[in-house]
PDB file with SEQRES, HELIX, SHEET and CRYST1 records, atoms N, CA, C and O in Angstrom:
SEQRES   1 A   66  MET LYS LYS GLY TRP ARG VAL ILE ILE THR ILE VAL LEU          
SEQRES   2 A   66  VAL ALA VAL LEU LEU GLY GLY VAL SER LEU ALA VAL GLY          
SEQRES   3 A   66  TYR MET THR GLY ALA GLU THR THR ARG ILE MET ASP THR          
SEQRES   4 A   66  LEU ASP ALA ARG TYR ASN ILE ASN MET TRP ILE ASP TRP          
SEQRES   5 A   66  PHE SER GLN VAL TYR ASN GLU LEU VAL VAL VAL PHE ILE          
SEQRES   6 A   66  SER                                                          
HELIX    1 AA1 LYS A    2  MET A   28  1                                  27    
HELIX    2 AA2 THR A   33  TYR A   44  1                                  12    
HELIX    3 AA3 ILE A   46  ILE A   65  1                                  20    
CRYST1    1.000    1.000    1.000  90.00  90.00  90.00 P 1           1          
ATOM      1  N   MET A   1     -44.869  -1.238   2.217  1.00  0.00           N  
ATOM      2  CA  MET A   1     -46.113  -0.560   2.475  1.00  0.00           C  
ATOM      3  C   MET A   1     -46.404  -0.526   3.977  1.00  0.00           C  
ATOM      4  O   MET A   1     -46.983   0.434   4.485  1.00  0.00           O  
ATOM      5  N   LYS A   2     -45.993  -1.595   4.682  1.00  0.00           N  
ATOM      6  CA  LYS A   2     -46.213  -1.647   6.124  1.00  0.00           C  
ATOM      7  C   LYS A   2     -45.480  -0.508   6.828  1.00  0.00           C  
ATOM      8  O   LYS A   2     -45.996   0.081   7.777  1.00  0.00           O  
ATOM      9  N   LYS A   3     -44.277  -0.205   6.355  1.00  0.00           N  
ATOM     10  CA  LYS A   3     -43.498   0.875   6.963  1.00  0.00           C  
ATOM     11  C   LYS A   3     -44.164   2.228   6.696  1.00  0.00           C  
ATOM     12  O   LYS A   3     -44.149   3.114   7.550  1.00  0.00           O  
ATOM     13  N   GLY A   4     -44.742   2.376   5.514  1.00  0.00           N  
ATOM     14  CA  GLY A   4     -45.427   3.626   5.175  1.00  0.00           C  
ATOM     15  C   GLY A   4     -46.614   3.891   6.087  1.00  0.00           C  
ATOM     16  O   GLY A   4     -46.811   5.017   6.542  1.00  0.00           O  
ATOM     17  N   TRP A   5     -47.416   2.845   6.359  1.00  0.00           N  
ATOM     18  CA  TRP A   5     -48.558   3.013   7.256  1.00  0.00           C  
ATOM     19  C   TRP A   5     -48.100   3.302   8.674  1.00  0.00           C  
ATOM     20  O   TRP A   5     -48.740   4.070   9.393  1.00  0.00           O  
ATOM     21  N   ARG A   6     -47.003   2.695   9.075  1.00  0.00           N  
ATOM     22  CA  ARG A   6     -46.476   2.956  10.415  1.00  0.00           C  
ATOM     23  C   ARG A   6     -46.078   4.428  10.552  1.00  0.00           C  
ATOM     24  O   ARG A   6     -46.318   5.042  11.592  1.00  0.00           O  
ATOM     25  N   VAL A   7     -45.473   4.990   9.512  1.00  0.00           N  
ATOM     26  CA  VAL A   7     -45.084   6.404   9.528  1.00  0.00           C  
ATOM     27  C   VAL A   7     -46.325   7.290   9.593  1.00  0.00           C  
ATOM     28  O   VAL A   7     -46.365   8.251  10.362  1.00  0.00           O  
ATOM     29  N   ILE A   8     -47.332   6.970   8.791  1.00  0.00           N  
ATOM     30  CA  ILE A   8     -48.560   7.774   8.771  1.00  0.00           C  
ATOM     31  C   ILE A   8     -49.255   7.727  10.128  1.00  0.00           C  
ATOM     32  O   ILE A   8     -49.684   8.760  10.643  1.00  0.00           O  
ATOM     33  N   ILE A   9     -49.368   6.536  10.706  1.00  0.00           N  
ATOM     34  CA  ILE A   9     -50.015   6.403  12.011  1.00  0.00           C  
ATOM     35  C   ILE A   9     -49.222   7.141  13.087  1.00  0.00           C  
ATOM     36  O   ILE A   9     -49.815   7.746  13.979  1.00  0.00           O  
ATOM     37  N   THR A  10     -47.905   7.101  13.017  1.00  0.00           N  
ATOM     38  CA  THR A  10     -47.078   7.830  13.976  1.00  0.00           C  
ATOM     39  C   THR A  10     -47.302   9.324  13.867  1.00  0.00           C  
ATOM     40  O   THR A  10     -47.415  10.006  14.885  1.00  0.00           O  
ATOM     41  N   ILE A  11     -47.369   9.845  12.656  1.00  0.00           N  
ATOM     42  CA  ILE A  11     -47.604  11.285  12.457  1.00  0.00           C  
ATOM     43  C   ILE A  11     -48.963  11.679  13.006  1.00  0.00           C  
ATOM     44  O   ILE A  11     -49.088  12.707  13.672  1.00  0.00           O  
ATOM     45  N   VAL A  12     -49.978  10.879  12.737  1.00  0.00           N  
ATOM     46  CA  VAL A  12     -51.329  11.178  13.238  1.00  0.00           C  
ATOM     47  C   VAL A  12     -51.359  11.147  14.762  1.00  0.00           C  
ATOM     48  O   VAL A  12     -51.947  12.031  15.385  1.00  0.00           O  
ATOM     49  N   LEU A  13     -50.739  10.153  15.362  1.00  0.00           N  
ATOM     50  CA  LEU A  13     -50.719  10.056  16.823  1.00  0.00           C  
ATOM     51  C   LEU A  13     -49.975  11.223  17.462  1.00  0.00           C  
ATOM     52  O   LEU A  13     -50.392  11.729  18.503  1.00  0.00           O  
ATOM     53  N   VAL A  14     -48.883  11.650  16.850  1.00  0.00           N  
ATOM     54  CA  VAL A  14     -48.148  12.813  17.365  1.00  0.00           C  
ATOM     55  C   VAL A  14     -49.004  14.068  17.266  1.00  0.00           C  
ATOM     56  O   VAL A  14     -49.011  14.886  18.186  1.00  0.00           O  
ATOM     57  N   ALA A  15     -49.732  14.229  16.150  1.00  0.00           N  
ATOM     58  CA  ALA A  15     -50.603  15.398  15.993  1.00  0.00           C  
ATOM     59  C   ALA A  15     -51.715  15.390  17.038  1.00  0.00           C  
ATOM     60  O   ALA A  15     -52.027  16.431  17.615  1.00  0.00           O  
ATOM     61  N   VAL A  16     -52.316  14.227  17.287  1.00  0.00           N  
ATOM     62  CA  VAL A  16     -53.373  14.123  18.298  1.00  0.00           C  
ATOM     63  C   VAL A  16     -52.807  14.405  19.678  1.00  0.00           C  
ATOM     64  O   VAL A  16     -53.444  15.085  20.482  1.00  0.00           O  
ATOM     65  N   LEU A  17     -51.629  13.896  19.958  1.00  0.00           N  
ATOM     66  CA  LEU A  17     -50.990  14.139  21.252  1.00  0.00           C  
ATOM     67  C   LEU A  17     -50.703  15.623  21.456  1.00  0.00           C  
ATOM     68  O   LEU A  17     -50.959  16.161  22.533  1.00  0.00           O  
ATOM     69  N   LEU A  18     -50.179  16.278  20.441  1.00  0.00           N  
ATOM     70  CA  LEU A  18     -49.908  17.720  20.540  1.00  0.00           C  
ATOM     71  C   LEU A  18     -51.201  18.508  20.715  1.00  0.00           C  
ATOM     72  O   LEU A  18     -51.238  19.482  21.466  1.00  0.00           O  
ATOM     73  N   GLY A  19     -52.251  18.094  20.031  1.00  0.00           N  
ATOM     74  CA  GLY A  19     -53.541  18.751  20.210  1.00  0.00           C  
ATOM     75  C   GLY A  19     -54.068  18.587  21.620  1.00  0.00           C  
ATOM     76  O   GLY A  19     -54.593  19.532  22.209  1.00  0.00           O  
ATOM     77  N   GLY A  20     -53.927  17.386  22.162  1.00  0.00           N  
ATOM     78  CA  GLY A  20     -54.362  17.144  23.539  1.00  0.00           C  
ATOM     79  C   GLY A  20     -53.566  17.955  24.551  1.00  0.00           C  
ATOM     80  O   GLY A  20     -54.126  18.493  25.507  1.00  0.00           O  
ATOM     81  N   VAL A  21     -52.272  18.040  24.338  1.00  0.00           N  
ATOM     82  CA  VAL A  21     -51.435  18.846  25.232  1.00  0.00           C  
ATOM     83  C   VAL A  21     -51.824  20.316  25.133  1.00  0.00           C  
ATOM     84  O   VAL A  21     -51.872  21.015  26.146  1.00  0.00           O  
ATOM     85  N   SER A  22     -52.098  20.783  23.935  1.00  0.00           N  
ATOM     86  CA  SER A  22     -52.502  22.181  23.755  1.00  0.00           C  
ATOM     87  C   SER A  22     -53.816  22.471  24.470  1.00  0.00           C  
ATOM     88  O   SER A  22     -53.957  23.508  25.117  1.00  0.00           O  
ATOM     89  N   LEU A  23     -54.777  21.559  24.355  1.00  0.00           N  
ATOM     90  CA  LEU A  23     -56.055  21.748  25.058  1.00  0.00           C  
ATOM     91  C   LEU A  23     -55.860  21.727  26.565  1.00  0.00           C  
ATOM     92  O   LEU A  23     -56.442  22.545  27.279  1.00  0.00           O  
ATOM     93  N   ALA A  24     -55.046  20.799  27.056  1.00  0.00           N  
ATOM     94  CA  ALA A  24     -54.814  20.716  28.490  1.00  0.00           C  
ATOM     95  C   ALA A  24     -54.166  21.987  29.025  1.00  0.00           C  
ATOM     96  O   ALA A  24     -54.564  22.491  30.075  1.00  0.00           O  
ATOM     97  N   VAL A  25     -53.184  22.501  28.319  1.00  0.00           N  
ATOM     98  CA  VAL A  25     -52.530  23.753  28.740  1.00  0.00           C  
ATOM     99  C   VAL A  25     -53.524  24.901  28.692  1.00  0.00           C  
ATOM    100  O   VAL A  25     -53.530  25.760  29.574  1.00  0.00           O  
ATOM    101  N   GLY A  26     -54.364  24.916  27.666  1.00  0.00           N  
ATOM    102  CA  GLY A  26     -55.379  25.959  27.571  1.00  0.00           C  
ATOM    103  C   GLY A  26     -56.341  25.928  28.738  1.00  0.00           C  
ATOM    104  O   GLY A  26     -56.673  26.975  29.295  1.00  0.00           O  
ATOM    105  N   TYR A  27     -56.798  24.740  29.120  1.00  0.00           N  
ATOM    106  CA  TYR A  27     -57.719  24.629  30.254  1.00  0.00           C  
ATOM    107  C   TYR A  27     -57.034  24.998  31.567  1.00  0.00           C  
ATOM    108  O   TYR A  27     -57.655  25.608  32.437  1.00  0.00           O  
ATOM    109  N   MET A  28     -55.768  24.637  31.716  1.00  0.00           N  
ATOM    110  CA  MET A  28     -55.057  24.968  32.951  1.00  0.00           C  
ATOM    111  C   MET A  28     -54.820  26.472  33.078  1.00  0.00           C  
ATOM    112  O   MET A  28     -54.729  26.998  34.187  1.00  0.00           O  
ATOM    113  N   THR A  29     -54.722  27.154  31.953  1.00  0.00           N  
ATOM    114  CA  THR A  29     -54.470  28.600  32.015  1.00  0.00           C  
ATOM    115  C   THR A  29     -55.758  29.403  31.990  1.00  0.00           C  
ATOM    116  O   THR A  29     -55.714  30.630  31.907  1.00  0.00           O  
ATOM    117  N   GLY A  30     -56.909  28.734  32.060  1.00  0.00           N  
ATOM    118  CA  GLY A  30     -58.173  29.448  32.199  1.00  0.00           C  
ATOM    119  C   GLY A  30     -58.885  29.744  30.901  1.00  0.00           C  
ATOM    120  O   GLY A  30     -59.554  30.771  30.791  1.00  0.00           O  
ATOM    121  N   ALA A  31     -58.765  28.893  29.933  1.00  0.00           N  
ATOM    122  CA  ALA A  31     -59.441  29.113  28.658  1.00  0.00           C  
ATOM    123  C   ALA A  31     -60.950  28.984  28.834  1.00  0.00           C  
ATOM    124  O   ALA A  31     -61.425  28.210  29.664  1.00  0.00           O  
ATOM    125  N   GLU A  32     -61.695  29.749  28.046  1.00  0.00           N  
ATOM    126  CA  GLU A  32     -63.149  29.672  28.056  1.00  0.00           C  
ATOM    127  C   GLU A  32     -63.583  28.816  26.871  1.00  0.00           C  
ATOM    128  O   GLU A  32     -63.265  29.127  25.723  1.00  0.00           O  
ATOM    129  N   THR A  33     -64.304  27.745  27.151  1.00  0.00           N  
ATOM    130  CA  THR A  33     -64.696  26.823  26.093  1.00  0.00           C  
ATOM    131  C   THR A  33     -65.650  27.473  25.093  1.00  0.00           C  
ATOM    132  O   THR A  33     -65.620  27.143  23.908  1.00  0.00           O  
ATOM    133  N   THR A  34     -66.490  28.386  25.554  1.00  0.00           N  
ATOM    134  CA  THR A  34     -67.409  29.046  24.619  1.00  0.00           C  
ATOM    135  C   THR A  34     -66.651  29.933  23.643  1.00  0.00           C  
ATOM    136  O   THR A  34     -67.011  30.011  22.468  1.00  0.00           O  
ATOM    137  N   ARG A  35     -65.619  30.592  24.111  1.00  0.00           N  
ATOM    138  CA  ARG A  35     -64.822  31.439  23.225  1.00  0.00           C  
ATOM    139  C   ARG A  35     -64.052  30.599  22.209  1.00  0.00           C  
ATOM    140  O   ARG A  35     -63.927  30.983  21.046  1.00  0.00           O  
ATOM    141  N   ILE A  36     -63.538  29.456  22.651  1.00  0.00           N  
ATOM    142  CA  ILE A  36     -62.827  28.562  21.738  1.00  0.00           C  
ATOM    143  C   ILE A  36     -63.780  28.058  20.668  1.00  0.00           C  
ATOM    144  O   ILE A  36     -63.437  28.047  19.485  1.00  0.00           O  
ATOM    145  N   MET A  37     -64.981  27.639  21.075  1.00  0.00           N  
ATOM    146  CA  MET A  37     -65.961  27.126  20.117  1.00  0.00           C  
ATOM    147  C   MET A  37     -66.400  28.219  19.147  1.00  0.00           C  
ATOM    148  O   MET A  37     -66.562  27.956  17.955  1.00  0.00           O  
ATOM    149  N   ASP A  38     -66.593  29.437  19.641  1.00  0.00           N  
ATOM    150  CA  ASP A  38     -66.969  30.543  18.757  1.00  0.00           C  
ATOM    151  C   ASP A  38     -65.882  30.826  17.728  1.00  0.00           C  
ATOM    152  O   ASP A  38     -66.186  31.072  16.560  1.00  0.00           O  
ATOM    153  N   THR A  39     -64.630  30.796  18.143  1.00  0.00           N  
ATOM    154  CA  THR A  39     -63.526  31.033  17.220  1.00  0.00           C  
ATOM    155  C   THR A  39     -63.431  29.926  16.177  1.00  0.00           C  
ATOM    156  O   THR A  39     -63.262  30.204  14.990  1.00  0.00           O  
ATOM    157  N   LEU A  40     -63.539  28.667  16.617  1.00  0.00           N  
ATOM    158  CA  LEU A  40     -63.499  27.553  15.668  1.00  0.00           C  
ATOM    159  C   LEU A  40     -64.667  27.615  14.694  1.00  0.00           C  
ATOM    160  O   LEU A  40     -64.506  27.328  13.507  1.00  0.00           O  
ATOM    161  N   ASP A  41     -65.841  27.991  15.192  1.00  0.00           N  
ATOM    162  CA  ASP A  41     -67.010  28.076  14.320  1.00  0.00           C  
ATOM    163  C   ASP A  41     -66.852  29.201  13.308  1.00  0.00           C  
ATOM    164  O   ASP A  41     -67.267  29.061  12.157  1.00  0.00           O  
ATOM    165  N   ALA A  42     -66.263  30.305  13.720  1.00  0.00           N  
ATOM    166  CA  ALA A  42     -66.063  31.418  12.791  1.00  0.00           C  
ATOM    167  C   ALA A  42     -65.063  31.059  11.697  1.00  0.00           C  
ATOM    168  O   ALA A  42     -65.223  31.480  10.551  1.00  0.00           O  
ATOM    169  N   ARG A  43     -64.043  30.293  12.036  1.00  0.00           N  
ATOM    170  CA  ARG A  43     -63.009  29.958  11.057  1.00  0.00           C  
ATOM    171  C   ARG A  43     -63.329  28.726  10.225  1.00  0.00           C  
ATOM    172  O   ARG A  43     -63.075  28.706   9.020  1.00  0.00           O  
ATOM    173  N   TYR A  44     -63.891  27.689  10.867  1.00  0.00           N  
ATOM    174  CA  TYR A  44     -64.028  26.395  10.195  1.00  0.00           C  
ATOM    175  C   TYR A  44     -65.464  25.879  10.102  1.00  0.00           C  
ATOM    176  O   TYR A  44     -65.676  24.748   9.664  1.00  0.00           O  
ATOM    177  N   ASN A  45     -66.454  26.678  10.504  1.00  0.00           N  
ATOM    178  CA  ASN A  45     -67.865  26.274  10.469  1.00  0.00           C  
ATOM    179  C   ASN A  45     -68.084  24.946  11.189  1.00  0.00           C  
ATOM    180  O   ASN A  45     -68.695  24.030  10.638  1.00  0.00           O  
ATOM    181  N   ILE A  46     -67.591  24.846  12.404  1.00  0.00           N  
ATOM    182  CA  ILE A  46     -67.669  23.605  13.176  1.00  0.00           C  
ATOM    183  C   ILE A  46     -69.119  23.184  13.404  1.00  0.00           C  
ATOM    184  O   ILE A  46     -69.444  22.003  13.283  1.00  0.00           O  
ATOM    185  N   ASN A  47     -69.994  24.137  13.733  1.00  0.00           N  
ATOM    186  CA  ASN A  47     -71.388  23.779  13.997  1.00  0.00           C  
ATOM    187  C   ASN A  47     -72.063  23.203  12.760  1.00  0.00           C  
ATOM    188  O   ASN A  47     -72.891  22.300  12.879  1.00  0.00           O  
ATOM    189  N   MET A  48     -71.727  23.706  11.577  1.00  0.00           N  
ATOM    190  CA  MET A  48     -72.295  23.167  10.346  1.00  0.00           C  
ATOM    191  C   MET A  48     -71.869  21.710  10.173  1.00  0.00           C  
ATOM    192  O   MET A  48     -72.690  20.862   9.821  1.00  0.00           O  
ATOM    193  N   TRP A  49     -70.587  21.414  10.418  1.00  0.00           N  
ATOM    194  CA  TRP A  49     -70.090  20.048  10.272  1.00  0.00           C  
ATOM    195  C   TRP A  49     -70.711  19.127  11.309  1.00  0.00           C  
ATOM    196  O   TRP A  49     -71.040  17.982  10.998  1.00  0.00           O  
ATOM    197  N   ILE A  50     -70.876  19.603  12.531  1.00  0.00           N  
ATOM    198  CA  ILE A  50     -71.500  18.787  13.574  1.00  0.00           C  
ATOM    199  C   ILE A  50     -72.935  18.448  13.183  1.00  0.00           C  
ATOM    200  O   ILE A  50     -73.365  17.304  13.333  1.00  0.00           O  
ATOM    201  N   ASP A  51     -73.679  19.433  12.685  1.00  0.00           N  
ATOM    202  CA  ASP A  51     -75.053  19.194  12.243  1.00  0.00           C  
ATOM    203  C   ASP A  51     -75.089  18.200  11.086  1.00  0.00           C  
ATOM    204  O   ASP A  51     -75.936  17.308  11.063  1.00  0.00           O  
ATOM    205  N   TRP A  52     -74.179  18.347  10.130  1.00  0.00           N  
ATOM    206  CA  TRP A  52     -74.159  17.455   8.973  1.00  0.00           C  
ATOM    207  C   TRP A  52     -73.856  16.016   9.387  1.00  0.00           C  
ATOM    208  O   TRP A  52     -74.526  15.080   8.949  1.00  0.00           O  
ATOM    209  N   PHE A  53     -72.832  15.850  10.241  1.00  0.00           N  
ATOM    210  CA  PHE A  53     -72.483  14.505  10.694  1.00  0.00           C  
ATOM    211  C   PHE A  53     -73.627  13.870  11.481  1.00  0.00           C  
ATOM    212  O   PHE A  53     -73.889  12.676  11.330  1.00  0.00           O  
ATOM    213  N   SER A  54     -74.308  14.646  12.313  1.00  0.00           N  
ATOM    214  CA  SER A  54     -75.416  14.074  13.084  1.00  0.00           C  
ATOM    215  C   SER A  54     -76.570  13.678  12.171  1.00  0.00           C  
ATOM    216  O   SER A  54     -77.217  12.661  12.420  1.00  0.00           O  
ATOM    217  N   GLN A  55     -76.849  14.452  11.116  1.00  0.00           N  
ATOM    218  CA  GLN A  55     -77.894  14.084  10.168  1.00  0.00           C  
ATOM    219  C   GLN A  55     -77.539  12.801   9.430  1.00  0.00           C  
ATOM    220  O   GLN A  55     -78.379  11.914   9.276  1.00  0.00           O  
ATOM    221  N   VAL A  56     -76.297  12.703   8.976  1.00  0.00           N  
ATOM    222  CA  VAL A  56     -75.856  11.496   8.273  1.00  0.00           C  
ATOM    223  C   VAL A  56     -75.910  10.292   9.212  1.00  0.00           C  
ATOM    224  O   VAL A  56     -76.349   9.214   8.810  1.00  0.00           O  
ATOM    225  N   TYR A  57     -75.473  10.464  10.444  1.00  0.00           N  
ATOM    226  CA  TYR A  57     -75.504   9.381  11.415  1.00  0.00           C  
ATOM    227  C   TYR A  57     -76.939   8.917  11.665  1.00  0.00           C  
ATOM    228  O   TYR A  57     -77.214   7.717  11.685  1.00  0.00           O  
ATOM    229  N   ASN A  58     -77.846   9.868  11.853  1.00  0.00           N  
ATOM    230  CA  ASN A  58     -79.242   9.516  12.086  1.00  0.00           C  
ATOM    231  C   ASN A  58     -79.845   8.779  10.902  1.00  0.00           C  
ATOM    232  O   ASN A  58     -80.610   7.834  11.097  1.00  0.00           O  
ATOM    233  N   GLU A  59     -79.521   9.186   9.679  1.00  0.00           N  
ATOM    234  CA  GLU A  59     -80.011   8.489   8.506  1.00  0.00           C  
ATOM    235  C   GLU A  59     -79.448   7.073   8.405  1.00  0.00           C  
ATOM    236  O   GLU A  59     -80.162   6.146   8.023  1.00  0.00           O  
ATOM    237  N   LEU A  60     -78.177   6.905   8.744  1.00  0.00           N  
ATOM    238  CA  LEU A  60     -77.581   5.573   8.738  1.00  0.00           C  
ATOM    239  C   LEU A  60     -78.211   4.668   9.781  1.00  0.00           C  
ATOM    240  O   LEU A  60     -78.443   3.485   9.534  1.00  0.00           O  
ATOM    241  N   VAL A  61     -78.485   5.234  10.947  1.00  0.00           N  
ATOM    242  CA  VAL A  61     -79.125   4.446  11.988  1.00  0.00           C  
ATOM    243  C   VAL A  61     -80.502   3.986  11.534  1.00  0.00           C  
ATOM    244  O   VAL A  61     -80.869   2.830  11.739  1.00  0.00           O  
ATOM    245  N   VAL A  62     -81.255   4.872  10.928  1.00  0.00           N  
ATOM    246  CA  VAL A  62     -82.592   4.511  10.432  1.00  0.00           C  
ATOM    247  C   VAL A  62     -82.499   3.421   9.378  1.00  0.00           C  
ATOM    248  O   VAL A  62     -83.286   2.474   9.393  1.00  0.00           O  
ATOM    249  N   VAL A  63     -81.548   3.543   8.467  1.00  0.00           N  
ATOM    250  CA  VAL A  63     -81.409   2.564   7.370  1.00  0.00           C  
ATOM    251  C   VAL A  63     -81.000   1.202   7.924  1.00  0.00           C  
ATOM    252  O   VAL A  63     -81.572   0.189   7.523  1.00  0.00           O  
ATOM    253  N   PHE A  64     -80.028   1.150   8.833  1.00  0.00           N  
ATOM    254  CA  PHE A  64     -79.531  -0.130   9.307  1.00  0.00           C  
ATOM    255  C   PHE A  64     -80.434  -0.778  10.358  1.00  0.00           C  
ATOM    256  O   PHE A  64     -80.444  -2.002  10.488  1.00  0.00           O  
ATOM    257  N   ILE A  65     -81.181   0.014  11.098  1.00  0.00           N  
ATOM    258  CA  ILE A  65     -82.056  -0.562  12.115  1.00  0.00           C  
ATOM    259  C   ILE A  65     -83.347  -1.083  11.494  1.00  0.00           C  
ATOM    260  O   ILE A  65     -83.845  -2.134  11.897  1.00  0.00           O  
ATOM    261  N   SER A  66     -83.889  -0.366  10.526  1.00  0.00           N  
ATOM    262  CA  SER A  66     -85.159  -0.804   9.951  1.00  0.00           C  
ATOM    263  C   SER A  66     -85.001  -1.812   8.836  1.00  0.00           C  
ATOM    264  O   SER A  66     -85.994  -2.262   8.266  1.00  0.00           O  
TER     265      SER A  66                                                      
END                                                                             
């Protein structure tokens, strides 16, 4: 099982690394962050997920602090 988790973590780290390299190349070639965000929002509803996560986070903070 230890070897299986090592493989999974390696795959995730490689995916994150490739994503970071892609973003860096995009910024170096003059990408517009607003256009990227608009495209992601149109395809994956990023703003909806950001709003949902922030609401859940705020509710958790209220529950654990009070």
